[in-house]
C-alpha positions as CSV (number, residue, x, y, z in Angstrom):
1,M,56.8,18.4,6.1
2,A,59.4,20.6,4.8
3,K,62.3,21.8,7.2
4,T,62.7,25.0,5.4
5,K,59.9,27.3,4.8
6,Y,59.7,28.0,1.0
7,P,57.5,30.8,-0.4
8,I,55.3,28.5,-2.3
9,S,51.9,29.7,-3.1
10,N,49.1,28.5,-0.6
11,E,46.8,27.9,-3.8
12,F,48.5,24.5,-3.8
13,F,47.5,23.5,-0.2
14,P,47.7,20.8,0.8
15,F,50.6,19.3,-1.2
16,N,52.7,22.6,-0.8
17,K,53.0,20.7,2.9
18,F,53.4,17.3,1.7
19,T,56.5,15.1,1.0
20,P,55.7,11.4,0.2
21,P,58.2,8.9,2.1
22,M,59.1,6.9,-1.0
23,S,60.3,4.0,1.2
24,P,59.9,0.2,-0.6
25,W,57.0,-0.2,1.8
26,F,55.5,3.2,0.8
27,V,55.8,2.0,-3.0
28,K,54.4,-1.2,-2.4
29,L,51.3,0.3,-0.6
30,A,50.7,3.1,-3.0
31,Q,50.9,0.5,-6.1
32,K,48.4,-1.6,-4.6
33,H,45.7,1.2,-4.0
34,M,46.5,3.6,-7.1
35,K,43.8,2.6,-9.6
36,V,42.3,4.2,-12.8
37,P,39.8,6.8,-11.6
38,G,36.2,6.3,-12.3
39,F,35.4,9.7,-13.5
40,L,37.7,9.1,-16.8
41,W,34.8,7.0,-18.2
42,K,32.1,9.3,-17.2
43,D,33.0,12.5,-19.3
44,P,30.0,13.4,-21.8
45,E,32.6,14.8,-24.0
46,L,35.1,12.0,-24.4
47,D,35.0,8.4,-25.6
48,V,37.5,6.4,-23.7
49,Q,38.6,2.8,-24.7
50,S,41.3,0.6,-23.2
51,Q,43.8,-1.4,-25.5
52,M,46.3,-3.9,-24.4
53,I,49.6,-3.8,-26.7
54,P,53.0,-5.6,-26.9
55,G,55.7,-4.1,-24.5
56,Y,59.2,-4.6,-23.6
57,E,60.3,-8.5,-24.1
58,G,56.9,-10.0,-24.3
59,G,55.1,-7.9,-21.6
60,E,52.0,-6.1,-22.1
61,I,50.9,-2.6,-21.2
62,E,47.6,-0.8,-21.4
63,L,46.8,1.9,-23.3
64,L,44.0,4.5,-22.8
65,I,42.5,6.1,-25.7
66,L,40.6,9.5,-25.1
67,S,38.7,10.8,-28.0
68,P,36.7,14.0,-28.1
69,K,33.2,12.9,-29.6
70,T,33.1,15.8,-32.0
71,L,36.7,15.1,-33.2
72,S,37.4,14.9,-37.0
73,T,39.6,12.1,-38.3
74,P,42.5,11.8,-39.1
75,A,43.2,13.5,-36.0
76,P,46.5,14.7,-34.2
77,C,47.5,12.7,-31.3
78,L,49.2,13.3,-28.1
79,I,51.2,10.5,-26.3
80,H,50.8,11.1,-22.5
81,I,53.2,9.5,-19.9
82,H,52.6,10.1,-16.6
83,G,54.8,10.8,-13.8
84,G,55.5,9.3,-10.4
85,G,59.0,8.7,-9.9
86,F,58.9,5.7,-12.0
87,V,57.2,3.5,-9.2
88,L,53.9,4.8,-8.8
89,E,50.6,5.1,-11.2
90,G,49.4,8.0,-12.2
91,A,47.4,10.2,-9.7
92,A,43.9,11.7,-10.5
93,S,45.5,14.7,-11.6
94,H,47.4,12.9,-14.4
95,Y,43.9,11.5,-15.8
96,R,42.4,14.9,-15.6
97,L,45.3,16.5,-17.4
98,A,45.0,13.7,-20.2
99,M,41.1,14.7,-20.5
100,A,41.8,18.5,-20.5
101,Y,44.8,17.9,-23.3
102,A,42.2,16.2,-25.5
103,K,39.4,18.6,-25.1
104,G,41.3,21.5,-25.4
105,A,44.0,20.7,-28.0
106,G,41.3,18.8,-30.0
107,C,43.2,15.6,-30.2
108,K,43.3,12.0,-29.3
109,V,45.1,11.4,-26.2
110,I,46.9,8.1,-25.8
111,Y,47.6,7.7,-22.0
112,V,50.2,4.9,-21.5
113,R,50.3,2.7,-18.1
114,Y,53.9,1.5,-18.6
115,R,55.2,-0.9,-16.0
116,L,56.5,0.2,-12.8
117,A,59.9,-0.3,-10.8
118,P,61.1,-2.0,-8.8
119,E,59.4,-5.0,-10.1
120,H,60.3,-3.5,-13.6
121,P,63.2,-1.2,-13.4
122,F,65.0,0.4,-15.9
123,P,65.0,-0.2,-18.9
124,V,61.3,-1.6,-18.8
125,P,59.8,2.1,-18.5
126,Q,61.7,3.3,-21.2
127,E,61.3,0.4,-23.5
128,D,57.6,0.3,-22.8
129,C,56.9,4.1,-23.5
130,F,58.8,3.5,-26.7
131,A,56.8,0.5,-27.9
132,A,53.7,2.5,-27.2
133,L,55.0,5.4,-29.3
134,C,55.8,3.1,-32.2
135,W,52.4,1.1,-31.7
136,V,50.4,4.2,-31.9
137,H,52.2,5.2,-35.4
138,D,52.0,1.8,-36.7
139,H,48.1,1.7,-36.2
140,A,47.6,5.4,-36.7
141,T,44.8,4.4,-39.4
142,E,42.7,2.3,-37.5
143,L,42.9,4.5,-34.8
144,G,41.9,7.5,-36.9
145,I,45.2,9.4,-36.0
146,D,47.4,11.5,-38.6
147,P,50.6,9.7,-38.2
148,A,52.6,13.1,-39.2
149,R,51.0,14.7,-36.0
150,I,51.9,13.0,-32.8
151,G,53.3,14.6,-30.0
152,V,54.5,13.3,-26.9
153,T,54.0,14.6,-22.9
154,G,55.2,13.7,-19.8
155,D,55.9,15.2,-16.2
156,S,58.4,14.6,-13.9
157,A,59.5,10.8,-14.4
158,G,57.2,10.7,-17.3
159,G,59.4,14.0,-18.6
160,T,62.2,11.6,-18.5
161,L,60.3,8.8,-20.6
162,T,59.1,11.5,-23.1
163,A,62.7,12.8,-24.0
164,V,63.9,9.2,-23.9
165,A,61.2,7.9,-26.5
166,C,62.0,10.7,-28.5
167,M,65.8,9.8,-28.5
168,M,65.1,6.4,-29.0
169,A,62.9,7.1,-32.0
170,R,65.8,9.1,-33.5
171,D,68.8,6.7,-32.7
172,R,66.8,3.7,-34.0
173,S,65.8,5.2,-37.1
174,A,62.1,4.6,-36.2
175,A,59.1,5.5,-38.7
176,V,57.5,7.5,-36.1
177,K,58.9,11.2,-36.1
178,P,57.2,13.1,-33.0
179,L,56.1,16.3,-33.8
180,F,57.2,17.8,-30.5
181,Q,57.9,17.0,-26.7
182,L,56.3,18.5,-24.1
183,L,58.2,18.4,-20.6
184,V,56.7,19.3,-17.5
185,Y,59.0,19.6,-14.4
186,P,61.0,16.8,-15.9
187,S,63.8,14.6,-14.4
188,L,66.8,15.0,-17.1
189,D,70.0,15.2,-15.8
190,G,71.1,12.0,-13.5
191,R,74.4,13.3,-12.4
192,G,73.0,15.3,-9.3
193,I,75.2,18.2,-9.6
194,S,73.1,21.0,-10.3
195,N,72.5,24.0,-8.1
196,S,68.8,22.9,-7.7
197,F,69.6,19.5,-7.0
198,K,72.0,20.6,-4.1
199,R,69.6,23.5,-2.7
200,Y,66.2,21.5,-2.9
201,T,66.8,18.9,-0.5
202,D,63.6,19.1,1.6
203,T,60.9,20.9,-0.6
204,P,57.4,19.2,-0.6
205,M,56.0,16.7,-3.2
206,W,59.6,15.8,-4.5
207,N,63.3,16.9,-3.4
208,S,66.6,15.6,-3.8
209,T,66.8,13.4,-0.9
210,L,63.8,11.3,-2.6
211,S,65.6,11.2,-5.8
212,K,68.6,9.5,-3.9
213,K,66.1,7.0,-2.3
214,V,64.1,5.9,-5.4
215,G,67.5,5.7,-7.5
216,P,68.3,1.9,-6.3
217,M,64.9,1.0,-7.0
218,I,64.2,2.1,-10.4
219,N,68.0,1.5,-11.7
220,P,69.8,-1.2,-9.5
221,D,72.1,-2.0,-12.8
222,S,73.1,1.7,-13.7
223,D,75.6,0.1,-16.4
224,G,72.8,-1.8,-18.1
225,L,71.5,0.9,-19.9
226,P,73.0,3.7,-22.1
227,V,73.5,7.0,-20.3
228,A,71.2,9.0,-22.8
229,Y,68.3,6.5,-21.9
230,R,68.6,7.4,-18.0
231,S,70.0,10.9,-18.2
232,P,69.0,12.7,-21.3
233,A,70.9,15.7,-20.6
234,E,74.1,13.6,-20.9
235,A,73.5,12.1,-24.6
236,E,76.3,12.7,-27.1
237,S,73.9,14.7,-29.3
238,H,70.5,16.7,-28.7
239,A,70.3,17.2,-32.6
240,D,67.5,16.0,-34.9
241,L,65.2,15.7,-31.7
242,P,61.5,17.1,-32.0
243,A,60.9,20.9,-31.0
244,A,60.2,21.1,-27.2
245,Y,58.0,22.8,-24.7
246,V,60.0,22.9,-21.1
247,E,58.2,23.8,-18.1
248,V,60.2,24.1,-14.7
249,A,58.8,24.4,-11.3
250,E,60.8,27.3,-9.1
251,F,61.5,25.5,-5.9
252,D,62.2,22.1,-7.3
253,C,65.4,19.9,-7.4
254,L,64.6,19.4,-10.8
255,H,64.4,22.9,-12.0
256,D,68.1,23.3,-13.4
257,D,67.6,20.1,-15.4
258,G,64.7,21.6,-17.5
259,V,66.9,24.9,-17.9
260,L,69.8,22.9,-18.9
261,Y,67.8,20.7,-21.4
262,A,66.4,23.5,-23.2
263,E,69.7,24.9,-23.6
264,L,71.3,21.7,-25.2
265,L,68.3,21.5,-27.5
266,R,68.9,25.2,-28.6
267,K,72.6,24.7,-28.9
268,A,72.0,21.7,-31.3
269,G,69.5,23.6,-33.3
270,V,66.3,22.2,-32.0
271,E,63.5,24.8,-31.3
272,A,62.7,25.0,-27.4
273,E,60.3,26.9,-25.3
274,L,61.3,27.4,-21.7
275,H,58.7,28.4,-19.1
276,E,59.6,29.0,-15.3
277,V,56.5,28.9,-13.0
278,K,56.9,31.4,-10.1
279,G,56.1,30.4,-6.5
280,T,55.5,26.5,-7.4
281,M,56.8,23.2,-6.2
282,H,57.3,20.1,-8.1
283,G,54.3,18.6,-8.9
284,F,52.1,21.6,-8.4
285,D,49.4,21.0,-11.0
286,T,48.5,18.0,-8.6
287,V,46.0,20.7,-7.4
288,F,44.4,20.5,-10.9
289,H,42.0,23.6,-10.3
290,A,44.6,26.1,-8.8
291,P,44.7,29.2,-10.8
292,T,48.2,28.9,-11.5
293,S,47.8,25.1,-12.7
294,Q,45.0,26.1,-14.9
295,A,46.9,29.0,-16.2
296,M,49.9,26.4,-17.4
297,I,47.7,24.1,-18.6
298,A,46.4,26.7,-21.2
299,K,49.8,27.5,-22.1
300,R,50.6,23.8,-22.7
301,I,47.4,23.6,-24.8
302,D,48.0,26.4,-26.6
303,Y,51.6,25.0,-27.3
304,M,50.0,21.6,-28.6
305,K,47.6,23.4,-30.8
306,R,50.2,25.7,-32.4
307,M,52.4,22.6,-33.0
308,F,49.5,20.4,-34.4
309,E,48.6,23.4,-36.9
310,T,52.1,23.3,-38.1
311,T,51.6,20.2,-40.0
312,P,48.5,20.0,-42.0
313,S,46.1,17.0,-41.9
């Protein structure tokens, strides 16, 4: 329960009153019980397949491939990287988002089940997601995907991993060139110096107090990973990255991360859209059918469609 009363819309009840404890005990319990929801396999408009692929340092990760049944190939593709503080599996809302994106944007969606901290701390999540991005590009023909129309999206921690995957593709001269990065209330600045980080210490769903608690679980060796790959805002250069859609929640300790990142991209000559969602907290679209959630999902889908249309198949 938040100590401060914030003017967050009641359309997000009960999550506008909920804050996870994020203790090691809670993480262990949550990891045990969070599973892929059964409804993912029951949508009559989608074909869903599971594919195991090589991850970082000999590990394996699962991709869930969502394909609208009426989709023509080669199709555009969206890599979907879920949030959860780097320690939690995707919630039901993450899978609902993946399904909505596939049907709304008319694309294949590749949902990445990367390995989680604390068992797999940094850089495992980053490297797993980069491996998934490269694997999808390299297997585009058999997947029925247009390799020139691959976008990447992620929320919260998934926003970090999305931005990092795009940076790794640039820095390592990878064959894959993501068409866009769509970042939803992303965590992008590890310094913890922004006004929103200092101000929102007790907001529901997520806050800077929780960020500090989860830090040692996800990144115990902070010197073992280039700063850009744990704090993308601190990268030496933001040039030559994909165009971006950045969405921030009003009452969120990560609000200023997204604002700063959009500014850094623009200064580096990268096209970036910034959307602030009023009356919301971090993770507001967990309440998937809330009017504001549906409006923002529609905006994201509109952006995807516009970007996919810029590159002919």
